[in-house]
N, C-alpha and C positions, 0 to 999 in steps of 0.2 A: 415556367420559372426554373432557373438553374438551382439544383439542390444545393443545400448548405454544405454537404460533405458526400464523399464517395468512399468506398472501401477498396483496398488493394492488397492482394497477397504478396507478402515480402519475398517469399521463396520463388514464386513463379512470375511475379510482376503483373499478373492479370488482374483486371477489375473484377470485383464480386458484386454481382447485380442484386443479390439477396442480402440486405443490410442487417437482417436478423441473425445471420450465420455467425458462428464462433470459430469456424475453421474453413480451410480452403476446400471449395467443392471439387477441385481437380486432385485432391489427395496429397498436396504438398505438406510436408511437416514444417508448418510455418505459422507464424502469427500474422494476423491481418492487421493493416494499419490504415488510420483515417487519413484522408487528404481533404483539406478544407478549401472551400470556395475562396475564403479570404486569405490570401497569401501573406498579408501584412496584418500584424496583431492589432486588432481594433478593440478598444476597451468599451465595455458596455456600462450603462448607468446603474450598476448594482454593486453592493458591498459583497466582501468575501469572495469566494472562488468564482461565482458567476460575473464577476467583473471581466472574466476571460471567456465569456459565453461564445465568442466567435470561433474559439478553438475547443469547444466541448460538443459532443455529438448529440445535442438535444436542441430542440427549437425554443424552449422556454425554460426559465430558471425554476428550480424547486426552492421556494422560499418558506421560512427564513433559512439562511444558510451562512455558516462561517466560512473560513478559508485559511490558508497559510499566511503567516506574518513574518515579514523580513525586517530584521532590525540589526543594528550594530550594538556592541556593548563594550565600552572602553575598558572596564575592569577585566573582562575575559580576554580581550585583545592583548592587554598588558601582561596578564598572566601567561599567555601562551607566546608572547613576543611576536605578535602579527600586527601588521599595520593596515591590512585590508580584508578583515574577516567579517563576513555577513552570517547571521544565523537565521535560518528558516525554522520557525517553531510552529508545529501543528498540535496544539493542546489547549489548555486553559490557563491563562494568566492575564487577567484584565489590564494590569499596568502596561503590558506590551500590546494590548489590542487583540490578544489571542482569545478566541471565544468558542473553541470546539469543546462542548461540554461532555463529549465522550472521551476526551483526553487523548485522542489518537488521530493521526493523518489518514486512517482508514475511513474517516468520515468523508474525505475528499473523494474516495472511491464509491461510497455507498449512495451519496445524493445523486450524481448523475447517472448511476446504474439504475436506480429506482425510477428516476424521471424518464429515462430513455425507455425502459420496459413499459411504462404507462403509455408513452407516446406510440409504442409499437404494438399496442393491443391489450395491455393490462394483465399479462400472466404474472403469476407470483414467483419471485426468485427464491431458489434454494441455495443456501450458502453453507460451506463448511469453514470452520474457523477454529483456531487455537486460543481465541478469546477476544483480541482486540477488533478484528473484523466483525465478529458476531456483535459485540457491543455497539460498533458504529452503525451497523444495519438496524439493530434494535432501537438505537436512539433516533435514527431517521424515521423509522416506523412509528414510534411514539409520537414524534413531533408532527408528522405529516398525515398520520392515520392510514398508513399503507401496509398491506400484509406482506409478511416475509417468513420463510421457513429457514431455521438455523440449526445446524448440527455441530455440536462441540464435544470434545473429550469431557468426561465427568469432572476431572480435576480442574477443568477451566471454568466451571459454573460460577465461582466467585467473581469472575471478571465480567459476568453478564448482568448489567444494571443500567438503568436509565434514570434521568432526572424528572421524568414524569411518567405516570402509569402507562405501561405497554400492553395494550389490549388486542393487538394485531400481530403478535409474534407467536409462531409455533416452534417451540424450542425442544429439541431432542438432545439428550445426553448419551454418550457412548462410553461404556467401561473399557476404554482403550485409549489410543493416542490420536494424533491429528490425522495420520494416514487412515485410521479406522473411520474417522469422521468423514473424510473425503469419500471413502468407498460408499458409505451409507447414503450420503447426500446425493450421490450420482443415481442411486436407485429411487430415492424419493422424488427426484426431478422428473420421473416418468409418470407421476400421478397427474391425471387430467387437471389442467388449469395451472400446473407449475412448470417451471422451466430452469435448467441449470444457469446459475449466475455467470459461470465461465472462468472465473479466476483471472489469471494472466491473459487469457484469450479474449477478455472482454474489453473492447475499445474504450468504453465509458470509464471503466476502472482506470486504465493507464492514463487516459487523457485527463481525468480528474486529478490524479496524483501529479501529472505534469504541470499542474498549476503552480507548484512549488518552484520550479525553474522559471516559469513565466513571471511569477511575482518578484522573484529576486532580480531577474533581468530588468524589469520595468522600474524597480526601485533604485537600481544602481546604474541604469542605462547601458548595461552590458552583460554578457554571459561571464560567469566566473572562470578562472583558470582551472580551478579544482572543485570537485563536488564530492562530498563525504556523506555516506549513509551505510547503516547496517542493513543486511539482507538475509531473508530466509528463502524466499522464492526468487528475489531479485527483481520483481515487477516494478517496484518503485524506481529502481535505478534505470531499468528499461524505459520507464515513463519519463524520467529526466533526460535521457538521450534523445528520445523521440521529440520531446519538447525543444531541445536544443537544435535538432535538425530543422525544425520549423522556424526557430529564431534565426538560424543561419540563412535560411532562404529569405526571410524577411529583409535582412541586410542591415538593419539599424542597430543590432546588438553584438556585432562582431561576426567573424567567419571562422574562428578556431573553436572547435567543440571543447567543452569542459572535460578535463580528465576525471574519469570516474574512479573513486576510491571506495571500495565496498568491503565491509567487515562481517565476519562471522564469528560466533562465540565458541571458543574451545570448550569441550573436545569435539563438538559437532561441527565439522568444517568441510563438507563434501565439495562445495564450489571452490573453496581455497585450493584444496588437493588437486582438482582437475585443471584449474586455471594455471597453477604453478608449473605444470608441464605442458601448457597450451594444448590440452586435449578437449575436443568438443563434447565428448560424451563423459558422463559420470558413471564410474564402475562402482556398484555398491560394495563389493568386497574390498576393493582397493580404497575408496574415497570415504566410505562411512561403515566400516566394520563395527559390529556390535551396536547398532544404532539405538536400541532401546535403552541401554546403559548410558550411552553418551548423551541422550536427550535429558536423562534424569539429572545430569551433572552440569547443565548450563544455567546461567542466571537469567537468560533471555530465551525462554522456550518457544517464543513466537518466531524464532529464527530457525526452527527445526523442520523445514520442509524437505521431505525425502525425495520428492519428484519436482524440483524446481524447473522452470522454463529456461533452462541453461543452453542446451545444444540446438534447440528448435531455431529455424531461420527467423531472424528478427529478435532473438532471445538475448540473454545475458552475455553469452560468449561473444556474439557479434557486437553488443554494445561495448564490452571491454575491449575488444579488438579494434574497433573504429575509433576509440578515444585513447588508446595506448593506456588502458586502465590498469589498476592494481587491486589485489585482493589481500586482506589482512586477517590473520588469525588471532583473535584477542581473548585474553584469559579472563575469568571471572574477577581475579584480583585487580586487573587493569580496568575493567568495567566499574567495579565498585569505587575505585579511586576516582575515576572520571565523574561518576555520579555525585560523589561528595564535593568535587571542585565546583561543578555546575551549581549545586545547591548553595554552597558557601559564597560563591563569587556572583552568580546571576539571581539566585533565589528561586529557582525552578526545581521541583523535585521531578527527576526524569523517569520515563519509562525505561526499563532495563535495556531495550533495543537501542534507544537513543544514547544511552550511556556507552554502549559498545562503539557506536559511531564516533563518539567524542574521543574515546581511547585510541581509535585508529588515527584521528587527526593528530594527537599527541605523538603517536608512533612515527607518523610521516614527518612531522616537524623535527624530531630527534634524528631521523634518517636523512634529512635534507631533501626528501622528494617533494616537500612543499616548502617554498622559501618565504621568509618573512614579508617580503614585498609583493608576494603573489596574491591575486584576488582569490578568496576562498569561500565557498558556501558549505556550511555545516547544516545538514538537514536533521534537526532534532524531531523525530517522528512522533513523539507523544510525551505527555507529562502534565503536570498541574493537578494531580489527584488530591493532594492536600487542600488546595483552594476549592476544588469541586466539592469536597466533603464539607467545607466550611459554608460555602454559598448555597448548596442545594440539599435537598432531601434525596437520598438514593433509594430507587425502588428496585429490588432484585427481580430478575426475570426468571420465573420458575418453569422448569421442564414439564412439558406434557407427559413425557415418558422417558425412562432411562433404560437402555437396552445393552445387551452384549454385542460385541462385534460380529459374532457368528449368528445372532439372532435373526431369523428371517420370517417370523410369524406374521399373521395377518392383522393383528391388533393395531400395530403402528400405521400401516397403510390404510386400513378402514378408518381409523381415527382422522388421518390427514385428509382423506377424501371427504369426509363429512365436514371437516373444518373449512375446506376450500369452497364448499357450496355457499358459505355465508357471503362470499365475494363474487357470486355470479359466474 
């Protein structure tokens, strides 16, 4: 039987025979990319994201599952002066059919990632998160009774909740920032039975987020001219680009790739700084001086990744270059204004990152880089928290341990080893 998919190194173009790998075995600084047997998008008889099972790197769906919802809104289109605006919303708002009860499009990453790991042998994923990703994986864990290890900065603990009790989550809080959480998660992934989830290098993550572009193309019968999203790592924008490449090869949804419009939140804007001089590398002293202070002063701290997959082959630099994309530096004031507008006009309380994306769209309209008659897809990557609190009881996920960034004692590792034994 011909396998459903194979994996190719973007940098070296060679096929990778070990599909469990996260990086090129020949040493290329490159993402790996999925190539599917089905060159034309075939819709599966499932609801939510698994309607696009043909282009997800799993054999079976993990159910129940929500997905992105694409819709138009006459009031918002009129407010912005646009005639062909589509909104992709990945959050919770039943009136629009949006049912991601974690309130974040990170749920689109978590579900296929956990399903794929189960199909590849059942190891337990270890995830570092600034909040939204951790909540998404915890939510899938609670719903499907799958184990997961999550590491977050201590200040992000309030974002870790589920709508049903989570008994299979090993949560660690770090008295530091997101970078400290990433460093600790890398060490915990070496515990027997665990595996690094992979972040942007994880094909299941990217292809899961790519269902945003697929859903929009299927609903509108074409790829958009412009795609707007806020970025921290840029993984979602890379996923949109990769999905668009597959849609172009399909041939039924157009041949011109959507122009990527990606936004960061001032004052933390390293990708904006590097892209504006078309430099493939991010130089910390130049592009993000005094990062700790800058992170403290953004409204959307989930967008503050210090090591994004920007310059890597197949990363955000290549995605922006291939689509003639643009980067935007958005202020907190612009973000809050956009958040209020969406709440007043559409009725959705946005995640701060989605507000930053909306502000970038407003900026593009004012600058004329997106014209009123263009087809535009605005990716609102999260929101609906007010309705979630109305419709569900929230269960906080409590940390097993809280540690300092420099803490390397045995207690954490011994505790995790004992915990993993429950799952064979």
